[in-house]
N, C-alpha and C positions, 0 to 999 in steps of 0.2 A: 665297745667293739661290736657286739651283736646288733645294737640299733643301727650303727653305720652300715654294716654288711646287709642287714635286712632292707634298709632304706634303698641302697643302691641296686639290690636285686629287684625290688619292686619297681623302681624307677626305670631300670633297663627293660624289664618285661613290658611296662606300659609304653615306653618309647617305641618298642618293636611293633605293638599292635595298634597304637593310637593313630598312626598315619593311614591305616586301612579304614578307620571308622570316622575320623574327624578331618576337616580341612582347616588346618591352623593358619591364622593370619596374625603374625606378631609384628608390632611396630613399636620401636622405642624412640622416645624424644631425646634421650641422652643416655650415655653409658651408666650402668649401675655403679654406685660407689663401692669401693673396696671395703672389706671388713664388715663389722656389725651394721645391720640396717633392719628396718621394719618395712615389710611389704604389706600394703593395705589394698584390698580389692572389694568390689561388689560381689554378690553371691547369688547368681541366677539359678544355680543347680547344685544338687548334692555331689555332683561329679567334680566340682571346681577344685577341691583340694588335690585330687588325683592328677588333674590336667595341669594345674598351675605348677606342680612340682616338676613336671617334665619340661617346662619352658625355660628353666634356669639351670645353669651348669652346676652351681654350688648346692650343697645340701641345705635344705630348709627345715625349719621346725614350725609347725602350725598349731595355733590355738583352735581347737575343735570342740563343739558342744559334746558333753560327756555321753549323750544318748548314743552316739555312734560307737563309742567305746564299749557299749553294752551289747552290741549286735555281734552274734557269733561270727567268727572268722574275721570280719571287718575290724571289730574292736581289738582283737588280738594282734592283727597286722599293724594297726595304728600305734599300739603300745610298743611293739617290737621296733617300729621305725623311729621311736623317740618323740612322737608328737605329744602335745599337752592337752589334757581334758579340761574343759571349762564347766565346772559344776555350778548351776544356778544358785545364787545366793552366796557363793564362795569364789567370786571372780578374782579377788585379790591374791588368792593362792596361785592361780594360773598366771597372773601378772608377775608375781614374785619369781616364779620358775622361768618365765619368759625373760625377765630382767637378768637372771643368772645366765641364761643362754647368750644374751647380748654382750654381757660382760666377758664372756668366753670367746667373743668374736663371731658368733653364729648369726645367721639370718633368720628372722622370725616373720611368719606370715599371719596376718589377722584379717578377718572379715568383719569390719566394724558394725555392720547391721546386726550381726548375731543370729540372724535367721535367713532363710531363703528369700531372696528379693521377690516382691510381688510382680506379677506379669506386667511388663512395661513400666515398672517404676522401682522405687527404692524404699526401704524402711528407714525410719529415723535412726541415725547412727548412735551407737552407744559410746561411752567415753573411754573404754579400755585402751584403744590405740593411742589416743591423745595423752592419757596418763602415762602410758609406757614410754612415749616419746619424751615427755617432760622429765620422767624419772631417769631415763638413760642418756638423753642427749643424742641418741642415734638418729641418723637421717631417716625420713619417712618417704618411701617411694610409692606414689599412688598408681593403681592399676585399674583400668576400665575394661570389663568383659562384656561381650555381646554374643548371643547365640540365637538360634532359631527356636523360639518358644513353642512352635507347633510340634517340635520333636521331643518335648519333655514328656517323661513318663512318671506318673505318680504310682509308686509301689508301696504297698502297706506291709508292715512286718510287726510282730509282737516283740516288745522289749520289756522284760520283767512284768509280763501280764498286761501291758498297755499297748494299744495299737498306735504305732507311729507311722507316718507317711513320709517317704523320701521322694524328692523331685529329681529324678535321674535323667541325665542327658546321654543318650546312647550313641548317637552319631549325628553328623552334620557340620555346618560351619561353626568355627569357634574363633572369634576375633578378639584380640587382646592388644590394648595400647598401654604402654608403660610410660609414665610421665617423668618429669625431672624431679630430683630429690627435693624434699621440703625439710627445712631445719627450724626447730622450735626450742625456745628456752623459756624458763619461767618456773613458777611455784606450782607444784602438782596439787597443793592444798587450796589453791585459788580456783574456786568453782567457775567463776566467770571466764577465767583464762582457759580452763579445761574445756568449757563449752565452745569458746571461740576456736580453739585448735581443732576440736571435733568437727565443727561446722566447716572449717576450712578444708580439712582432710576430705570430708564427704563431698564438698563442692568440686574438688579436683577429680575425685573418683567418678562423679556424675558426668562431668564434662568429657573425661576420657572414655567413659562407657558410650557416650553419644557419638564420639569420633569412631569408635569401633563399630557401632551400629550403622553409621553412614557408610563406612568402608565395606561392611559385610553386605548390606543391601545393594550397594552399587555393583558388587561382583556376584550376587546371588545366582543369576541366570547362568553365568559362566561356570560357577562351581557346581551347580546342579548337573550341568552337562558333563563336567569333568568326572563327577561321581559315576555317571552312567556309561561313559565311553572312554574318556582320556585316561583316567586312572588305571582301568584294566588294561588299556593298550600299552601304557608305559610299563606296567608290570609284565605284560605279555612280551614286549620287546626285550626286556631284561632276561626273561626266562628263555626266549628264543636264542639270545646270544650265548647264554650259559648252558642251556640244556641241549642245544643242537649245534655245537661248534663244528662238528664233522662236515656239515653241509657247505661250509666255506670252501672246502678243498675239492668239491665235486665239480663236474662240468657244468656249462651254462644251463643246458636244458634240465639236467638233474637238479641243479641249484634252484632253478625257478620253481620246479615242482615240489621239491623238499621244503623250500622256504615257505611256499604257500601252505603246505600241510603242517609244517612246524608252527607257523604263525597262527593258523586257525586253532591248532591244538593248544597252543600257549594261551590264546585268548579265552578259550573255554576253561583252562586251568586257572587263569587269572581271575575270571569272574567267579569261579567256584571258591577260590581262596578268599576273596573279599566277602562273599556271602557266608562262608564258613567262619571267618573271623567274627563277623557280626553275630552269628548264632552262638558261638562260644562265649562272646562277651555278654550277651543277654543271659545265657545259662549261668555264667559265673555270678553275675549280679543277683539273679533270682535265688541261687543256692546260698549265697553269702548272707542274704537278708532273711532267710528262713531260720526259724528258731530251732 
């Protein structure tokens, strides 16, 4: 009960603030299959687990490197939300827990690369996702993520006396393409088959990531302009309608003057709200990563 409650609290708070910081562009090639499934995605930033969780209505369970579970506040939050730590050298234990989740009808998220993707490329995929797919028979849904690499921030924190560097994405465009489900059957002990499934999964992720990148770059100029003007204006319009409803009932002259004053005031408040949200987000990440 506690993991579910904590998960939905975190997801709700993220969905409230994320639209002020990120310009999401989600495209699905087909509907997600019902029931248990494995979502697999590339991993361009340390923020991916947080953002991916907000894109799907159902509760997800993620396999995340155990290093993050050792970070104060962040690790506690991940544990309370019911995510699965992957300990280097003990990956099978994480897969067994993920298999148990799938058998219970849950959705599991895996980043097959196991590390943050290198700038403009991908790491060689590990076999965990393929093995889990063959063990469970659950459909595999590939996901391709693209973001503005120029907005990545490398933040260093100490984890049990060792300096660890996270690659955090604080704001900007975030394009996601969800592919059609893949189905695999076979012997998980057959290494050649496991490698074949791994390569096929990663090929789909790569292709979908490229689609996301093309879509993101095609709309980059428009989205940059939206960040500077359109987004605050839309928020200003909403604030104007909600905060100053009395102006609707005034005379024409009074209406024009009050509307101009209200809209200008709302624009200032909207711009301040966006900047404040960004500042709070940066502060929370910095504090969460401090030992």
